[in-house]
C-alpha positions in Angstrom: 65.3 124.1 66.4 68.0 126.2 64.8 70.3 124.7 62.2 72.9 127.2 61.0 75.3 126.1 58.3 77.4 127.6 55.6 77.3 125.6 52.5 79.8 126.8 50.0 79.0 127.0 46.3 82.1 128.8 45.0 84.8 127.0 47.0 87.9 126.4 44.9 88.2 122.7 44.3 84.8 121.7 45.5 83.2 118.9 43.4 80.5 119.9 40.9 77.8 118.1 42.8 78.1 120.8 45.5 77.4 123.7 43.2 74.0 124.2 44.6 74.8 124.3 48.3 74.6 128.0 48.6 70.9 127.8 47.5 70.4 125.1 50.1 71.8 127.5 52.8 69.1 130.0 51.8 66.5 127.2 52.2 67.9 126.6 55.7 67.6 130.3 56.6 64.0 130.3 55.4 63.3 127.1 57.4 65.0 128.6 60.5 62.8 131.7 60.4 59.7 129.6 60.1 60.6 127.4 63.1 61.4 130.5 65.2 57.9 131.9 64.7 55.5 130.6 67.3 52.6 128.5 66.2 53.8 127.8 62.7 52.7 124.1 62.9 54.5 120.8 63.0 58.1 120.5 61.9 58.7 119.3 58.4 61.0 116.4 59.4 61.1 115.0 55.8 62.5 118.2 54.4 64.8 118.7 57.4 66.2 115.2 57.1 66.9 115.5 53.4 68.6 118.8 53.8 70.6 117.5 56.7 71.8 114.5 54.8 73.0 116.7 51.9 74.8 118.9 54.4 76.4 115.9 56.0 77.7 114.7 52.6 79.4 118.0 52.2 80.9 117.8 55.6 82.2 114.3 54.9 83.9 115.8 51.8 85.4 118.6 53.8 86.8 116.2 56.4 88.6 114.2 53.7 90.3 117.2 52.2 93.3 118.7 53.9 92.6 122.0 52.3 89.3 122.3 54.1 88.7 122.0 57.8 86.3 123.0 60.6 87.4 125.0 63.6 86.7 128.1 65.7 83.3 129.8 66.0 80.6 129.9 63.4 81.5 132.0 60.4 80.4 132.3 56.8 83.6 133.0 54.9 84.0 133.6 51.2 86.6 131.9 49.0 88.2 129.2 51.1 86.8 127.5 54.2 89.4 128.5 56.8 87.6 128.9 60.1 84.5 127.0 58.9 82.2 125.5 61.5 78.7 124.2 61.5 76.5 124.3 64.6 73.2 122.8 65.5 71.5 124.5 68.5 68.6 122.7 70.0 66.1 125.0 71.7 63.6 122.2 72.1 63.6 118.5 72.8 63.4 117.6 69.1 66.4 115.4 68.8 67.9 116.3 65.4 70.2 113.8 63.7 73.5 114.1 65.5 76.5 115.4 63.5 78.7 113.0 65.4 77.8 109.4 65.9 77.4 108.6 69.7 78.3 105.4 71.4 75.4 104.0 73.6 75.6 101.2 76.1 72.5 100.1 78.1 73.1 97.9 81.2 70.3 96.0 82.7 69.4 92.4 83.7 68.6 89.8 81.2 65.0 90.7 81.3 62.5 93.2 79.8 61.6 95.0 83.0 62.0 98.8 83.3 64.6 98.8 80.5 62.4 97.6 77.7 61.0 100.9 76.7 64.6 102.1 76.3 65.2 99.1 74.0 62.1 100.0 72.0 63.4 103.5 71.6 66.7 102.2 70.2 64.7 99.8 67.8 62.3 102.6 66.7 65.3 104.9 65.9 67.3 102.0 64.3 70.1 103.2 66.5 72.9 100.7 67.2 73.8 100.2 70.9 75.5 97.7 73.2 72.8 95.8 75.0 74.5 94.6 78.2 72.4 92.0 79.9 73.4 90.9 83.4 72.7 87.3 84.4 69.8 86.7 86.7 68.9 83.3 88.1 66.5 82.0 90.8 67.3 79.1 93.1 63.5 78.8 93.3 61.5 80.2 90.4 59.8 83.4 91.3 61.3 83.6 94.8 63.4 86.7 94.9 65.0 85.7 98.2 66.9 83.0 96.2 68.0 85.2 93.4 71.6 85.1 92.1 73.1 88.1 90.1 76.9 87.9 90.3 77.7 90.4 87.6 75.4 93.0 89.1 76.8 92.4 92.6 80.4 92.8 91.2 79.6 96.1 89.4 77.9 97.5 92.5 80.8 96.5 94.7 83.3 98.2 92.4 81.2 101.5 92.4 80.3 101.2 88.8 76.7 101.8 89.6 77.1 104.7 92.0 75.7 107.2 89.6 72.5 105.1 89.4 72.3 104.7 93.2 73.5 101.1 93.0 70.7 100.1 90.6 70.1 99.3 86.9 69.3 100.3 84.2 72.3 102.4 83.5 73.0 104.1 80.3 76.5 105.1 79.1 76.7 107.7 76.3 80.3 108.2 75.1 81.4 107.0 78.5 79.1 109.4 80.5 76.7 107.6 82.8 73.0 108.2 83.3 70.8 106.4 85.9 67.0 106.2 86.5 64.9 104.5 83.9 62.6 107.5 83.2 65.5 109.9 82.9 67.1 107.5 80.4 63.9 107.2 78.4 63.5 111.0 78.1 67.2 111.4 77.2 67.1 108.8 74.4 63.7 110.1 73.1 65.2 113.6 72.9 68.3 112.3 71.2 66.2 110.3 68.7 63.7 113.1 67.9 60.9 111.4 69.9 60.0 114.1 72.4 57.9 116.2 70.0 58.9 119.1 67.8 58.7 121.9 70.4 58.9 122.4 74.1 55.1 122.3 74.3 55.0 119.0 72.5 57.7 117.7 74.8 55.6 118.6 77.8 52.6 116.8 76.2 54.7 113.7 75.7 55.6 113.9 79.4 52.0 114.5 80.4 50.8 111.3 78.7 53.7 109.4 80.3 52.7 110.7 83.8 49.2 109.4 83.2 50.6 106.0 83.0 52.3 106.5 86.4 48.9 107.3 87.8 47.4 104.2 86.2 50.0 102.0 87.6 49.6 103.4 91.1 45.8 102.9 90.9 46.4 99.3 89.7 48.6 98.6 92.7 45.9 99.9 95.1 43.3 97.7 93.3 45.4 94.6 93.9 46.2 95.5 97.5 43.2 93.6 99.0 42.7 90.4 100.9 43.5 87.3 98.9 39.8 86.2 98.8 38.9 89.6 97.4 41.6 89.8 94.7 39.8 88.0 91.9 36.8 90.3 92.1 39.0 93.4 92.4 41.0 92.5 89.3 37.8 91.7 87.3 36.5 95.2 88.2 39.8 96.8 87.3 39.9 95.4 83.7 36.2 95.7 83.0 35.6 99.2 84.6 38.6 101.0 86.0 41.3 100.6 83.3 38.8 101.4 80.4 37.8 104.6 82.4 41.5 105.6 82.8 42.1 105.1 79.1 39.0 107.2 78.2 40.4 110.0 80.4 43.7 109.7 78.7 42.0 109.8 75.3 40.5 113.2 76.1 43.9 114.5 77.0 45.5 113.6 73.7 46.4 116.9 71.9 44.7 117.6 68.6 46.8 116.4 65.6 46.9 114.6 62.4 47.5 111.2 64.0 48.0 108.3 64.1 50.6 109.0 66.8 49.7 110.7 70.1 51.8 113.9 69.8 53.1 115.9 66.8 52.1 113.5 64.0 55.2 111.2 64.5 56.2 108.4 66.9 57.2 109.6 70.3 58.2 108.3 73.7 54.5 108.5 74.7 53.4 106.1 72.0 56.0 103.5 73.1 55.1 103.9 76.8 51.4 103.4 76.1 52.3 100.5 73.8 54.3 98.8 76.6 51.3 99.3 79.0 48.4 98.1 76.8 49.5 96.2 73.7 53.1 95.0 73.7 53.6 91.2 73.9 54.6 90.4 77.5 53.7 94.0 78.5 52.8 95.4 81.9 49.6 93.6 82.6 49.3 89.8 82.9 45.7 90.0 81.6 46.7 90.9 78.0 43.1 90.5 76.7 41.8 92.8 79.4 44.5 95.4 78.5 43.6 95.2 74.8 39.9 95.6 75.5 40.5 98.7 77.5 41.3 101.0 74.5 38.8 99.7 71.9 36.4 102.6 72.4 39.2 105.2 72.2 39.9 105.8 68.5 43.0 108.1 69.0 44.7 105.7 71.4 43.8 102.7 69.3 45.2 104.3 66.2 48.5 105.2 67.9 49.0 101.7 69.5 48.2 99.9 66.2 50.7 102.2 64.4 53.4 101.3 66.8 52.5 97.6 66.7 52.8 97.5 62.9 56.0 99.5 62.7 58.5 97.2 60.8 61.5 98.0 62.9 59.6 97.3 66.1 58.1 94.1 64.7 61.5 92.9 63.8 62.9 93.7 67.3 60.1 92.0 69.1 60.2 88.9 66.9 63.9 88.5 67.6 64.1 89.5 71.3 64.8 86.9 74.0 62.0 85.3 75.9 62.7 86.2 79.5 60.9 85.7 82.7 59.8 89.3 83.1 
């Protein structure tokens, strides 16, 4: 990640508390060089965030003063700040704190379903958003042929869901629409700094997510048997097959300081695996079997417990609606 800013120290009229900003700029330059060098290790997000917050305070001051303004291309002027501009160029899916607050709206049914990982991303990032929940009722419980979804049908008829192929979830970011649940997850994770600290770590996050896709496909095949064989097939799945899958995933987790799966900080991969194996009302109906599957996998267990005890996620899960699915 490159963060190039000019922080003035001798600007006429600048408050005294900004006297050290030129030194901060030199710190940014040193940090930039470090991050441009391959293999330098994990990003120091604490230092980055502190520096960014100080920079943002200065920008807030500039925006309040008519004598200072941002425009044009990046430059580092002396004296006044005419032509000043700050830019943040993301060369990896790290998701730095945005300089401009975005407006997010997530549209889905009044259910957890395939939108719940997105909601966990918002909760983990403490990011405000509009959670639009379309009504969903059944004439006969569990019978999808009797389903009623008037708001969804109205949106679809109007073409509001065309970008998402007539389906939900749908994400709107500053009025721009994005469809497909996995594309939305990856977009939000990148925006919130949860796709690792480099392009390699982003691929590792994706890799662990794709393993979940393989597991779900294998699970569907395990259930696709005659009714009289289903109980035995499911017993084998939770006692043998699922634990074997998690052990394979454990071996694929990249080396790191933990407790999270990639890059030493929470990522999309942690939330996806949490949804699969540990989240209340998660993917598997057999919650005890799902929990048992990772007990012999120390890296996976540490990551899932770290997610489960994160205060912002505990608060969200405690307050979320109890829905059918």
